[in-house]
C-alpha positions as a Python dict, from the first residue, in 0.01 Angstrom:
ca = {
    (1, 'M'): (0, 0, 0),
    (2, 'I'): (-190, 299, -140),
    (3, 'G'): (-248, 123, -470),
    (4, 'E'): (-360, -194, -291),
    (5, 'S'): (-607, -2, -72),
    (6, 'R'): (-753, 162, -383),
    (7, 'W'): (-804, -179, -544),
    (8, 'V'): (-978, -301, -229),
    (9, 'Q'): (-1196, 9, -230),
    (10, 'W'): (-1286, -35, -595),
    (11, 'A'): (-1362, -404, -539),
    (12, 'S'): (-1583, -319, -243),
    (13, 'H'): (-1773, -61, -446),
    (14, 'L'): (-1813, -309, -731),
    (15, 'I'): (-1953, -578, -502),
    (16, 'L'): (-2189, -335, -330),
    (17, 'G'): (-2300, -195, -665),
    (18, 'G'): (-2373, -545, -795),
    (19, 'A'): (-2571, -634, -482),
    (20, 'S'): (-2770, -310, -512),
    (21, 'A'): (-2840, -379, -879),
    (22, 'V'): (-2977, -725, -797),
    (23, 'I'): (-3229, -559, -562),
    (24, 'L'): (-3309, -242, -756),
    (25, 'L'): (-3322, -356, -1120),
    (26, 'P'): (-3632, -579, -1077),
    (27, 'L'): (-3812, -293, -901),
    (28, 'L'): (-3712, -49, -1174),
    (29, 'W'): (-3837, -293, -1437),
    (30, 'V'): (-4172, -325, -1255),
    (31, 'L'): (-4190, 56, -1245),
    (32, 'R'): (-4115, 74, -1619),
    (33, 'T'): (-4379, -187, -1704),
    (34, 'S'): (-4642, -12, -1493),
    (35, 'F'): (-4628, 282, -1738),
    (36, 'A'): (-4632, 65, -2053),
    (37, 'D'): (-4942, -10, -2259),
    (38, 'K'): (-5046, -369, -2328),
    (39, 'V'): (-4852, -391, -2654),
    (40, 'V'): (-4524, -261, -2508),
    (41, 'A'): (-4561, -462, -2185),
    (42, 'Y'): (-4566, -795, -2374),
    (43, 'Q'): (-4320, -698, -2644),
    (44, 'I'): (-4019, -928, -2692),
    (45, 'P'): (-3747, -812, -2712),
    (46, 'P'): (-3860, -535, -2478),
    (47, 'D'): (-3867, -176, -2593),
    (48, 'L'): (-3683, 48, -2350),
    (49, 'F'): (-3807, 371, -2503),
    (50, 'F'): (-4183, 426, -2534),
    (51, 'T'): (-4453, 681, -2455),
    (52, 'P'): (-4561, 634, -2090),
    (53, 'T'): (-4928, 592, -2010),
    (54, 'L'): (-5136, 593, -1691),
    (55, 'D'): (-5390, 343, -1822),
    (56, 'N'): (-5268, 68, -1591),
    (57, 'Y'): (-5305, 289, -1285),
    (58, 'R'): (-5653, 398, -1397),
    (59, 'E'): (-5756, 38, -1441),
    (60, 'V'): (-5624, -60, -1097),
    (61, 'L'): (-5776, 236, -913),
    (62, 'L'): (-6112, 248, -1092),
    (63, 'R'): (-6194, -108, -1200),
    (64, 'F'): (-5986, -320, -963),
    (65, 'D'): (-6134, -172, -640),
    (66, 'F'): (-5781, -107, -517),
    (67, 'G'): (-5901, 123, -238),
    (68, 'S'): (-6098, -151, -60),
    (69, 'F'): (-5807, -394, -68),
    (70, 'F'): (-5568, -121, 45),
    (71, 'L'): (-5798, -37, 337),
    (72, 'N'): (-5819, -404, 438),
    (73, 'S'): (-5441, -434, 445),
    (74, 'L'): (-5408, -108, 637),
    (75, 'I'): (-5666, -206, 901),
    (76, 'V'): (-5512, -548, 961),
    (77, 'A'): (-5149, -429, 960),
    (78, 'M'): (-5214, -127, 1185),
    (79, 'A'): (-5428, -317, 1435),
    (80, 'T'): (-5185, -609, 1454),
    (81, 'T'): (-4886, -379, 1498),
    (82, 'L'): (-5046, -166, 1771),
    (83, 'I'): (-5164, -469, 1970),
    (84, 'A'): (-4828, -644, 1926),
    (85, 'L'): (-4642, -334, 2046),
    (86, 'M'): (-4862, -286, 2352),
    (87, 'L'): (-4852, -650, 2462),
    (88, 'G'): (-4497, -706, 2343),
    (89, 'A'): (-4354, -412, 2535),
    (90, 'L'): (-4510, -530, 2862),
    (91, 'A'): (-4406, -891, 2804),
    (92, 'A'): (-4049, -799, 2707),
    (93, 'Y'): (-4015, -571, 3011),
    (94, 'A'): (-4138, -844, 3246),
    (95, 'I'): (-3908, -1106, 3093),
    (96, 'D'): (-3601, -880, 3090),
    (97, 'R'): (-3640, -709, 3427),
    (98, 'F'): (-3818, -972, 3638),
    (99, 'R'): (-3703, -1292, 3462),
    (100, 'T'): (-4064, -1397, 3408),
    (101, 'G'): (-4074, -1756, 3286),
    (102, 'G'): (-3713, -1816, 3384),
    (103, 'P'): (-3428, -1880, 3141),
    (104, 'V'): (-3652, -2103, 2929),
    (105, 'M'): (-3889, -1822, 2825),
    (106, 'P'): (-3654, -1643, 2578),
    (107, 'L'): (-3573, -1976, 2414),
    (108, 'A'): (-3941, -2066, 2394),
    (109, 'I'): (-4017, -1733, 2226),
    (110, 'L'): (-3735, -1786, 1978),
    (111, 'A'): (-3855, -2142, 1911),
    (112, 'T'): (-4193, -2012, 1792),
    (113, 'Q'): (-4015, -1843, 1500),
    (114, 'M'): (-3872, -2176, 1384),
    (115, 'M'): (-4211, -2332, 1304),
    (116, 'P'): (-4303, -2316, 934),
    (117, 'P'): (-4615, -2098, 906),
    (118, 'I'): (-4772, -2334, 654),
    (119, 'V'): (-4835, -2599, 922),
    (120, 'L'): (-5076, -2359, 1097),
    (121, 'V'): (-5286, -2260, 797),
    (122, 'I'): (-5529, -2554, 798),
    (123, 'P'): (-5580, -2555, 1179),
    (124, 'F'): (-5651, -2180, 1176),
    (125, 'F'): (-5891, -2220, 884),
    (126, 'L'): (-6087, -2502, 1053),
    (127, 'I'): (-6103, -2326, 1391),
    (128, 'F'): (-6209, -1991, 1245),
    (129, 'K'): (-6469, -2165, 1030),
    (130, 'Q'): (-6622, -2314, 1343),
    (131, 'V'): (-6624, -1994, 1551),
    (132, 'G'): (-6725, -1761, 1269),
    (133, 'L'): (-6398, -1570, 1233),
    (134, 'A'): (-6323, -1680, 877),
    (135, 'D'): (-6336, -1396, 625),
    (136, 'T'): (-6310, -1130, 898),
    (137, 'H'): (-6053, -869, 990),
    (138, 'V'): (-6052, -994, 1349),
    (139, 'G'): (-5961, -1347, 1245),
    (140, 'L'): (-5669, -1225, 1033),
    (141, 'I'): (-5547, -995, 1311),
    (142, 'I'): (-5550, -1284, 1562),
    (143, 'T'): (-5361, -1499, 1313),
    (144, 'Y'): (-5094, -1237, 1252),
    (145, 'L'): (-5050, -1183, 1625),
    (146, 'T'): (-4958, -1548, 1674),
    (147, 'F'): (-4631, -1504, 1486),
    (148, 'N'): (-4582, -1126, 1510),
    (149, 'L'): (-4615, -1097, 1888),
    (150, 'P'): (-4326, -1337, 1969),
    (151, 'Y'): (-4115, -1157, 1709),
    (152, 'V'): (-4187, -818, 1866),
    (153, 'V'): (-4122, -950, 2217),
    (154, 'W'): (-3786, -1091, 2109),
    (155, 'L'): (-3684, -761, 1949),
    (156, 'M'): (-3793, -550, 2246),
    (157, 'M'): (-3609, -770, 2493),
    (158, 'S'): (-3283, -680, 2318),
    (159, 'F'): (-3380, -310, 2323),
    (160, 'F'): (-3471, -309, 2693),
    (161, 'K'): (-3141, -476, 2779),
    (162, 'R'): (-2967, -159, 2655),
    (163, 'V'): (-3154, 60, 2903),
    (164, 'P'): (-2935, 80, 3218),
    (165, 'R'): (-3091, -84, 3523),
    (166, 'E'): (-2953, 202, 3733),
    (167, 'L'): (-3234, 417, 3591),
    (168, 'D'): (-3489, 167, 3724),
    (169, 'E'): (-3327, 162, 4065),
    (170, 'A'): (-3315, 540, 4087),
    (171, 'A'): (-3684, 566, 3996),
    (172, 'L'): (-3776, 300, 4254),
    (173, 'I'): (-3585, 488, 4522),
    (174, 'D'): (-3780, 800, 4430),
    (175, 'G'): (-4104, 614, 4494),
    (176, 'A'): (-4209, 495, 4150),
    (177, 'G'): (-4372, 155, 4116),
    (178, 'P'): (-4272, -113, 3861),
    (179, 'F'): (-4529, 8, 3607),
    (180, 'G'): (-4427, 370, 3668),
    (181, 'V'): (-4065, 277, 3596),
    (182, 'F'): (-4173, 105, 3277),
    (183, 'W'): (-4396, 391, 3159),
    (184, 'R'): (-4181, 690, 3257),
    (185, 'I'): (-3824, 556, 3232),
    (186, 'V'): (-3778, 240, 3025),
    (187, 'L'): (-4036, 304, 2754),
    (188, 'P'): (-3913, 654, 2656),
    (189, 'A'): (-3550, 537, 2664),
    (190, 'A'): (-3628, 245, 2430),
    (191, 'L'): (-3860, 443, 2203),
    (192, 'P'): (-3634, 421, 1893),
    (193, 'G'): (-3621, 44, 1933),
    (194, 'I'): (-3998, 23, 1977),
    (195, 'G'): (-4039, 228, 1659),
    (196, 'A'): (-3811, -11, 1471),
    (197, 'A'): (-4005, -311, 1601),
    (198, 'G'): (-4330, -145, 1495),
    (199, 'V'): (-4205, -81, 1141),
    (200, 'L'): (-4079, -437, 1098),
    (201, 'S'): (-4404, -578, 1235),
    (202, 'F'): (-4609, -359, 1002),
    (203, 'V'): (-4405, -468, 699),
    (204, 'L'): (-4449, -836, 789),
    (205, 'C'): (-4826, -792, 809),
    (206, 'W'): (-4845, -578, 495),
    (207, 'N'): (-4657, -832, 283),
    (208, 'E'): (-4808, -1153, 426),
    (209, 'F'): (-4977, -1370, 163),
    (210, 'L'): (-5033, -1729, 275),
    (211, 'F'): (-5269, -1677, 571),
    (212, 'A'): (-5451, -1394, 393),
    (213, 'L'): (-5512, -1621, 94),
    (214, 'M'): (-5670, -1894, 308),
    (215, 'L'): (-5857, -1686, 568),
    (216, 'T'): (-6005, -1396, 371),
    (217, 'G'): (-6288, -1362, 121),
    (218, 'Q'): (-6391, -1100, -130),
    (219, 'Q'): (-6479, -844, 138),
    (220, 'T'): (-6164, -881, 350),
    (221, 'K'): (-5907, -961, 81),
    (222, 'T'): (-5571, -789, 139),
    (223, 'L'): (-5346, -636, -125),
    (224, 'P'): (-5107, -931, -183),
    (225, 'V'): (-5401, -1165, -238),
    (226, 'A'): (-5584, -914, -456),
    (227, 'I'): (-5278, -860, -675),
    (228, 'S'): (-5237, -1235, -721),
    (229, 'S'): (-5595, -1252, -852),
    (230, 'L'): (-5478, -1058, -1160),
    (231, 'V'): (-5300, -1376, -1267),
    (232, 'T'): (-5580, -1580, -1430),
    (233, 'Q'): (-5620, -1874, -1667),
    (234, 'Q'): (-5678, -1627, -1949),
    (235, 'G'): (-5337, -1472, -1885),
    (236, 'T'): (-5161, -1220, -1667),
    (237, 'A'): (-5252, -853, -1681),
    (238, 'I'): (-4886, -764, -1646),
    (239, 'G'): (-4935, -388, -1667),
    (240, 'A'): (-5205, -391, -1397),
    (241, 'V'): (-4996, -624, -1181),
    (242, 'C'): (-4697, -390, -1200),
    (243, 'A'): (-4909, -81, -1135),
    (244, 'S'): (-5077, -237, -831),
    (245, 'T'): (-4738, -360, -707),
    (246, 'M'): (-4595, -8, -721),
    (247, 'L'): (-4900, 130, -539),
    (248, 'A'): (-4861, -140, -271),
    (249, 'I'): (-4491, -60, -229),
    (250, 'A'): (-4548, 316, -207),
    (251, 'P'): (-4669, 322, 159),
    (252, 'M'): (-4363, 124, 268),
    (253, 'V'): (-4134, 370, 92),
    (254, 'L'): (-4311, 667, 251),
    (255, 'V'): (-4295, 507, 596),
    (256, 'Y'): (-3924, 441, 554),
    (257, 'F'): (-3837, 796, 454),
    (258, 'A'): (-4063, 939, 725),
    (259, 'I'): (-3900, 750, 1013),
    (260, 'R'): (-3568, 631, 870),
    (261, 'K'): (-3371, 807, 1146),
    (262, 'L'): (-3584, 644, 1413),
    (263, 'L'): (-3546, 306, 1242),
    (264, 'V'): (-3167, 331, 1221),
    (265, 'A'): (-3145, 450, 1582),
    (266, 'G'): (-3368, 162, 1694),
    (267, 'L'): (-3169, -103, 1510),
    (268, 'S'): (-2847, 46, 1648),
    (269, 'L'): (-2995, 42, 1998),
    (270, 'G'): (-3047, -330, 1972),
    (271, 'A'): (-2708, -401, 1818),
    (272, 'V'): (-2461, -176, 1998),
    (273, 'K'): (-2396, -194, 2366),
    (274, 'G'): (-2480, 132, 2542),
}
């Protein structure tokens, strides 16, 4: 039995190691290429040992106008996330505690996530062109809210379900109103879950490509679209692409390490019955 359990343990570690390698090796290769000069980056077979250079990062930061694209992504992702959290928390609380919309409402919210986003691109483009919201931050924020807000509401509903209703009843007996219960009792108790929903919403906005490609111009272009512009008919600036990719990933890594405990607690809150 002891020998069998060791084999199972080794097999589990092997499978987990293989799955981790599938995820990490491409990222490590992108990191390696971001420090390679143009000769080494295109060399076949690749050279694993070379003198690192920061030329690709200099090119991205100085000639590529990376700061403007980074700021566009940050403005859109932050604004969308904050609005989605504010509206989503109120909507999720109303649906969970007061059964707003009846039993159909949760299913309707879930159904919105089943629609392929590509079917909305042309309608959004035509409407925004008519009302003057094309190539604006506001237009992109509104677009992202259409599929981020239902996602946030659905997540927060599961988090609010884990907050005991006895707390609501005790606060109501003490004289608090429905909004007071939400603000002073339910919201603080579900704060880890709200933080997790905020992080996931921010990541979705930060990485979104399709709508940003169709609805932005040179002044409002976000990072994913800007990075794709490095792939041209003359060829791909592979070193610059890898450098800009690593710079785009960096904020996500920093956010994860800054609030990883809150994120794990929030995901656990929505998955484990309290």
